[in-house]
C-alpha positions as CSV (number, residue, x, y, z in Angstrom):
1,M,85.2,-10.9,45.9
2,T,82.8,-13.8,45.4
3,S,83.1,-17.6,44.8
4,T,83.2,-18.7,41.2
5,I,81.5,-22.0,42.0
6,S,78.1,-22.3,40.3
7,P,75.0,-23.5,42.3
8,T,74.3,-27.2,42.3
9,S,71.7,-29.4,44.0
10,V,72.7,-31.6,47.0
11,S,69.9,-34.1,46.2
12,P,71.1,-37.1,44.1
13,T,69.4,-37.6,40.8
14,A,67.5,-40.7,39.8
15,R,70.5,-41.8,37.6
16,Q,72.9,-41.4,40.6
17,V,70.5,-43.4,42.8
18,W,70.3,-46.2,40.2
19,T,74.1,-46.3,39.7
20,R,74.8,-46.6,43.4
21,G,72.1,-49.1,44.2
22,R,72.0,-51.4,41.1
23,G,74.8,-53.6,42.4
24,L,73.0,-54.3,45.7
25,L,69.7,-54.8,43.9
26,L,71.3,-57.3,41.5
27,A,72.8,-59.2,44.4
28,L,69.5,-59.4,46.2
29,L,67.8,-60.6,43.0
30,V,70.4,-63.3,42.6
31,L,70.0,-64.5,46.2
32,L,66.2,-64.5,45.8
33,A,66.4,-66.5,42.6
34,A,68.8,-69.0,44.2
35,G,66.6,-69.4,47.2
36,I,63.5,-70.0,45.1
37,T,65.4,-72.5,42.9
38,L,66.7,-74.4,45.8
39,A,63.4,-74.5,47.6
40,T,61.7,-75.7,44.4
41,L,64.3,-78.4,43.8
42,R,64.2,-79.7,47.4
43,S,60.5,-79.3,48.0
44,G,59.7,-82.7,46.3
45,D,62.5,-84.5,48.2
46,Q,61.5,-83.1,51.6
47,H,57.7,-83.4,51.3
48,G,56.4,-86.5,53.1
49,R,59.7,-87.9,54.2
50,L,58.9,-91.3,55.8
51,D,55.2,-90.5,55.6
52,P,53.2,-93.7,54.9
53,R,50.7,-91.6,52.9
54,S,53.4,-90.1,50.6
55,A,54.3,-91.5,47.2
56,D,57.3,-89.2,46.9
57,R,60.8,-90.5,46.5
58,Y,61.5,-90.4,50.2
59,G,57.9,-91.2,51.3
60,S,57.0,-94.7,52.7
61,R,53.6,-95.3,51.1
62,A,54.9,-98.5,49.4
63,A,55.9,-100.1,52.7
64,A,52.6,-99.1,54.3
65,E,50.6,-100.7,51.5
66,L,52.5,-103.9,51.7
67,L,51.9,-104.1,55.4
68,K,48.2,-103.5,54.9
69,N,48.0,-106.2,52.3
70,S,49.7,-108.5,54.8
71,G,46.8,-107.8,57.3
72,V,48.6,-105.3,59.5
73,S,46.5,-102.2,60.4
74,V,48.5,-99.0,60.1
75,D,47.6,-95.8,62.0
76,V,49.5,-92.6,61.4
77,V,49.9,-90.3,64.5
78,T,51.8,-87.0,65.0
79,T,51.5,-86.5,68.8
80,L,53.0,-88.3,71.8
81,N,49.6,-88.9,73.4
82,E,48.3,-90.6,70.2
83,A,51.5,-92.7,70.0
84,T,51.2,-94.0,73.5
85,A,47.5,-94.4,73.7
86,T,47.3,-97.8,71.9
87,T,50.6,-99.4,73.0
88,G,50.4,-103.1,74.0
89,P,51.6,-106.6,73.2
90,D,49.8,-106.6,69.8
91,T,51.3,-103.2,68.7
92,T,54.5,-102.1,66.9
93,L,55.4,-98.5,67.5
94,L,57.5,-97.0,64.7
95,V,59.2,-93.7,65.6
96,T,60.5,-92.1,62.4
97,N,62.6,-89.3,64.0
98,P,63.5,-90.0,67.6
99,N,66.0,-87.2,67.8
100,L,63.2,-84.7,67.2
101,L,61.6,-85.6,70.5
102,T,62.4,-83.5,73.6
103,P,64.0,-85.2,76.7
104,H,60.6,-85.0,78.4
105,Q,58.9,-86.7,75.4
106,Q,61.6,-89.4,75.3
107,R,61.2,-90.3,78.9
108,S,57.4,-90.4,78.7
109,L,57.6,-92.6,75.6
110,H,60.0,-95.1,77.1
111,A,58.0,-95.2,80.4
112,V,55.0,-96.4,78.4
113,T,56.6,-98.6,75.8
114,A,59.1,-100.5,78.0
115,P,56.5,-102.5,80.0
116,S,53.9,-102.7,77.2
117,G,55.1,-106.0,75.8
118,G,55.1,-104.6,72.3
119,R,57.8,-103.7,69.8
120,T,59.3,-100.3,69.4
121,V,61.3,-99.5,66.2
122,L,63.6,-96.4,66.3
123,L,64.8,-95.0,63.0
124,G,68.2,-93.3,63.1
125,A,68.2,-92.8,66.8
126,G,71.4,-90.8,67.7
127,P,73.1,-89.4,70.8
128,P,70.2,-87.0,71.5
129,S,67.7,-89.8,72.0
130,V,69.3,-93.3,72.3
131,D,70.1,-92.9,76.0
132,A,66.5,-92.3,77.0
133,L,64.8,-94.6,74.6
134,A,67.2,-97.5,74.7
135,P,69.0,-97.5,78.1
136,G,72.3,-99.4,78.0
137,V,72.9,-98.6,74.3
138,R,75.4,-96.0,73.1
139,T,76.3,-94.9,69.6
140,S,79.5,-94.8,67.6
141,A,80.5,-92.8,64.6
142,P,78.0,-93.1,61.7
143,T,78.8,-95.0,58.6
144,P,77.6,-94.5,55.0
145,V,74.5,-96.4,53.7
146,S,75.4,-99.3,51.6
147,A,74.3,-102.9,50.9
148,R,75.3,-105.0,53.9
149,A,74.9,-108.7,54.8
150,P,73.2,-109.5,58.1
151,G,75.9,-111.5,59.9
152,C,73.7,-112.3,62.9
153,S,71.2,-114.9,64.1
154,L,68.1,-112.6,64.1
155,P,65.6,-114.6,62.0
156,A,64.1,-111.5,60.3
157,A,67.6,-110.4,59.2
158,D,68.6,-113.9,58.1
159,R,65.6,-114.3,55.9
160,A,65.9,-110.8,54.4
161,G,69.6,-111.2,53.6
162,T,71.5,-108.2,52.2
163,V,69.7,-104.8,52.7
164,D,70.6,-101.1,52.3
165,I,71.5,-99.8,55.7
166,G,74.1,-97.7,57.5
167,G,73.9,-94.4,59.5
168,E,74.2,-94.7,63.2
169,R,76.1,-97.6,64.7
170,Y,75.3,-99.0,68.2
171,V,77.2,-100.6,71.0
172,T,75.6,-102.5,74.0
173,N,76.4,-105.1,76.6
174,A,72.8,-106.1,77.0
175,P,72.3,-109.9,77.3
176,G,70.5,-111.5,74.4
177,A,70.9,-108.5,72.0
178,D,70.9,-109.2,68.3
179,A,73.6,-107.2,66.5
180,C,73.2,-107.2,62.7
181,Y,74.6,-105.5,59.6
182,T,77.9,-104.5,61.2
183,S,80.3,-101.9,60.0
184,D,83.8,-102.0,61.5
185,G,82.5,-104.4,64.2
186,D,79.5,-102.2,65.3
187,P,76.0,-103.1,64.2
188,T,73.6,-100.7,62.3
189,L,70.6,-102.9,63.4
190,L,70.3,-103.7,67.0
191,R,67.4,-105.6,68.8
192,I,67.3,-105.5,72.6
193,T,64.8,-106.9,75.0
194,N,62.9,-104.2,76.9
195,T,63.4,-103.9,80.7
196,D,61.0,-102.6,83.2
197,A,62.7,-99.5,84.6
198,G,60.8,-99.8,87.9
199,K,61.7,-103.4,88.6
200,G,64.8,-103.8,86.5
201,T,63.5,-107.0,84.9
202,T,62.8,-107.9,81.3
203,T,59.2,-107.8,80.0
204,D,57.4,-110.6,78.2
205,A,57.9,-110.5,74.4
206,G,58.7,-106.7,74.4
207,D,61.7,-105.5,72.5
208,T,63.2,-102.4,70.9
209,V,64.8,-102.4,67.4
210,L,67.2,-99.7,66.4
211,L,67.8,-99.1,62.7
212,G,70.8,-96.9,62.0
213,S,69.2,-95.4,58.9
214,P,65.6,-95.3,57.5
215,D,66.7,-95.8,53.8
216,L,65.2,-99.3,53.4
217,L,61.7,-97.8,54.0
218,Y,61.9,-95.2,51.3
219,N,59.7,-95.7,48.2
220,D,62.7,-95.7,45.8
221,R,64.7,-98.2,47.8
222,L,62.0,-100.7,49.0
223,D,62.4,-102.9,46.0
224,K,66.2,-103.1,46.3
225,Q,68.1,-106.0,48.0
226,G,66.1,-107.5,50.8
227,N,64.7,-104.1,52.0
228,A,61.0,-105.0,51.7
229,S,61.4,-108.3,53.4
230,L,63.2,-106.8,56.4
231,A,60.7,-104.0,56.6
232,L,57.7,-106.3,56.6
233,Q,59.2,-108.6,59.2
234,L,60.3,-105.8,61.6
235,L,57.1,-103.8,61.3
236,G,54.6,-106.6,60.7
237,S,55.4,-108.8,63.6
238,R,52.3,-107.5,65.4
239,P,48.8,-107.1,63.9
240,H,48.8,-103.3,64.6
241,L,51.4,-100.7,63.6
242,V,51.4,-97.2,64.9
243,W,53.4,-95.0,62.6
244,Y,54.6,-92.0,64.7
245,L,55.8,-88.9,62.8
246,P,57.1,-86.6,65.6
247,S,56.1,-82.9,65.1
248,L,57.3,-79.7,66.7
249,S,53.6,-78.7,66.9
250,D,52.9,-81.5,69.4
251,P,51.7,-79.8,72.7
252,S,53.8,-82.3,74.7
253,A,57.0,-80.8,73.2
254,S,56.4,-77.5,75.1
255,R,56.2,-79.2,78.5
256,G,59.0,-78.8,81.0
257,S,61.0,-81.7,82.3
258,G,59.8,-81.2,85.9
259,D,56.2,-80.0,85.4
260,D,53.9,-81.5,82.8
261,S,51.6,-78.5,82.9
262,G,54.2,-75.8,82.7
263,D,55.3,-74.2,79.4
264,S,58.9,-73.8,78.7
265,G,60.4,-70.5,77.6
266,F,60.4,-69.2,74.1
267,L,64.1,-69.6,73.6
268,S,63.9,-73.3,74.6
269,L,61.7,-73.9,71.5
270,I,64.3,-72.5,69.1
271,P,66.8,-75.1,67.8
272,S,70.4,-74.3,68.8
273,G,71.3,-74.1,65.1
274,W,69.1,-71.1,64.6
275,L,70.7,-69.3,67.6
276,W,74.1,-70.0,66.2
277,G,73.0,-68.8,62.8
278,T,71.6,-65.6,64.3
279,F,74.9,-64.9,66.0
280,Q,76.8,-65.4,62.7
281,L,74.5,-62.9,61.0
282,F,75.0,-60.4,63.8
283,L,78.8,-60.8,63.5
284,A,78.6,-60.4,59.7
285,A,76.6,-57.2,60.1
286,V,79.2,-55.8,62.5
287,L,82.0,-56.6,60.1
288,A,80.1,-55.0,57.2
289,A,79.5,-51.9,59.3
290,V,83.2,-51.7,60.1
291,W,84.1,-52.2,56.5
292,R,81.8,-49.6,55.2
293,A,82.8,-47.0,57.9
294,R,86.5,-47.2,57.0
295,R,87.7,-44.5,54.6
296,L,89.6,-46.1,51.7
297,G,91.3,-42.9,50.5
298,P,91.8,-39.1,51.0
299,L,88.9,-36.8,51.4
300,V,87.4,-35.7,48.1
301,P,86.4,-32.0,47.8
302,E,82.8,-31.4,46.7
303,R,81.3,-28.4,44.9
304,L,79.4,-26.0,47.1
305,P,75.7,-26.1,46.5
306,V,75.4,-22.3,46.4
307,A,77.6,-19.3,45.7
308,V,79.0,-17.8,48.9
309,R,80.3,-14.3,49.1
310,A,83.9,-14.0,50.4
311,S,82.8,-11.1,52.6
312,E,80.1,-13.3,54.2
313,S,82.7,-16.0,54.9
314,A,85.0,-13.5,56.5
315,E,82.1,-12.0,58.6
316,G,81.0,-15.4,59.7
317,R,84.4,-16.3,60.9
318,A,84.9,-13.0,62.6
319,R,81.6,-13.5,64.5
320,L,82.8,-16.9,65.7
321,Y,86.1,-15.4,66.8
322,R,84.3,-12.6,68.7
323,K,81.9,-15.1,70.3
324,V,84.7,-17.0,71.9
325,N,87.0,-14.0,72.5
326,A,89.6,-15.5,70.2
327,R,91.6,-12.3,69.8
328,D,94.9,-14.2,69.7
329,R,93.6,-16.3,66.8
330,A,92.2,-13.3,65.0
331,A,95.4,-11.3,65.4
332,S,97.5,-14.3,64.2
333,V,95.4,-14.7,61.1
334,L,95.6,-10.9,60.3
335,R,99.4,-10.8,60.7
336,S,100.0,-14.0,58.8
337,A,97.9,-12.9,55.8
338,T,99.6,-9.5,55.8
339,R,103.1,-11.0,56.0
340,A,102.2,-13.4,53.1
341,R,101.1,-10.5,50.9
342,L,104.1,-8.3,51.8
343,A,106.5,-11.1,51.1
344,S,104.9,-11.5,47.6
345,L,105.2,-7.8,47.0
346,L,108.8,-7.5,48.2
347,G,110.1,-10.7,46.5
348,V,110.8,-12.5,49.8
349,P,111.1,-16.3,49.3
350,P,108.0,-18.3,50.6
351,A,110.2,-20.2,53.0
352,K,111.2,-16.8,54.6
353,T,107.8,-15.3,54.6
354,H,107.3,-15.6,58.4
355,S,110.9,-15.0,59.4
356,P,111.3,-11.6,61.1
357,E,115.1,-11.5,60.3
358,T,114.2,-11.6,56.5
359,L,110.9,-9.8,56.2
360,I,111.5,-6.8,58.5
361,P,114.7,-5.6,56.7
362,A,112.9,-6.0,53.3
363,V,110.0,-3.8,54.5
364,S,112.4,-1.3,56.1
365,A,114.3,-1.0,52.8
366,Q,111.0,-0.3,51.0
367,L,109.9,2.3,53.6
368,P,113.2,3.8,54.9
369,D,111.5,6.8,56.6
370,T,108.9,4.9,58.5
371,T,108.7,5.5,62.3
372,R,106.6,2.4,63.1
373,D,107.8,-0.6,65.1
374,L,107.6,-3.2,62.3
375,R,108.5,-6.1,64.6
376,T,105.7,-5.3,67.1
377,L,103.3,-4.7,64.3
378,L,104.0,-7.9,62.3
379,F,105.1,-10.2,65.0
380,G,103.9,-8.6,68.2
381,P,101.8,-9.8,71.2
382,T,98.1,-10.4,71.3
383,P,95.9,-7.3,71.5
384,V,94.5,-6.8,75.0
385,D,90.9,-5.9,73.9
386,D,88.7,-5.5,70.8
387,A,89.7,-1.9,70.3
388,A,93.4,-2.8,70.2
389,L,92.5,-5.6,67.7
390,I,90.7,-3.1,65.4
391,R,93.7,-0.7,65.6
392,L,96.0,-3.6,64.7
393,A,93.9,-4.4,61.6
394,D,93.9,-0.7,60.5
395,Q,97.7,-0.4,61.0
396,L,98.3,-3.6,59.0
397,D,96.1,-2.3,56.1
398,A,97.9,1.0,56.2
399,L,101.4,-0.7,56.1
400,E,100.3,-2.8,53.1
401,R,99.0,0.2,51.2
402,E,102.2,2.1,51.8
403,V,104.3,-0.8,50.5
404,R,102.1,-1.1,47.4
405,T,102.3,2.6,46.5
406,S,106.0,3.1,47.4
């Protein structure tokens, strides 16, 4: 007897590969297209943000040109060493993104600017930087950018009038501080007098100005309200302006807090958001693996790739039984198969096939003159050796033949 299953190939066809993979491929293409579209739409907005050389929407070229026309020299720097090299009473230092500076850079910058006698303007300084760059000042919850009246005695704010400002709000108990453009009682513009950290005394004519948001310096907002007036007065109070654009490529960003010559580890250079994002991707991959590994239904039989002879299957199973000396299992299979065939021949119900009280009387009635012990033959113990197993198989075959021919 042979299997009637026709040979098939186990390798998937090109059509099957396409059917299985087209969904994933389509999803990847959609994600790629969405990423390119978002990058294209945002590239113009992000390019040159607060850069005095940029004419983009969020650039600050208009403010820089107005300052130059007013006789203020503007120098653009991207490293801490360049920013601190020219500090002095005649210099205004504008830090466009103080939160991007490392704690070491913040301390170094404050140590140079505090006793210099010049002005330091911090745009959007939040909790990561305000403690180091403006000691004695703390932040409160940010507020949306909107047109606000000065409400203070600072001459520059009083002359500028209403401006577009918001963002960070500041709280301080420093004497002589000017708190302007308040929101719920807390100012979004704060001017404090610098103190010498070593002596604890105020320095001559040196101050720090904190702007909660940089919006009034953007090209598309400079002509609104009194934005241009306030920008020119805050940044043009000294003849020289250093426009500091902090950069992650600054060599001073990799220096440790305790040793200026030592490099920090690689992980310390990675923003915490990236580490958290990597963990989320790992968790998503684990969940996807669990989802894909779970079976969603019963096993599905598959067609055999080749025709297999029934005798080959029987011989292969017999060799396995012999290899592990499984005479008990072999004898049980032989007797069970013989009982099933005898029950079919004798009309025994399937539920009574393996019941000796039903099957043995039916066989005895078919072979009344037999001298064999049918109970031992059909339900007996395990053969003691291979020879006994062979004799059992022969006896079962002989009994089945007799029942068929009787």
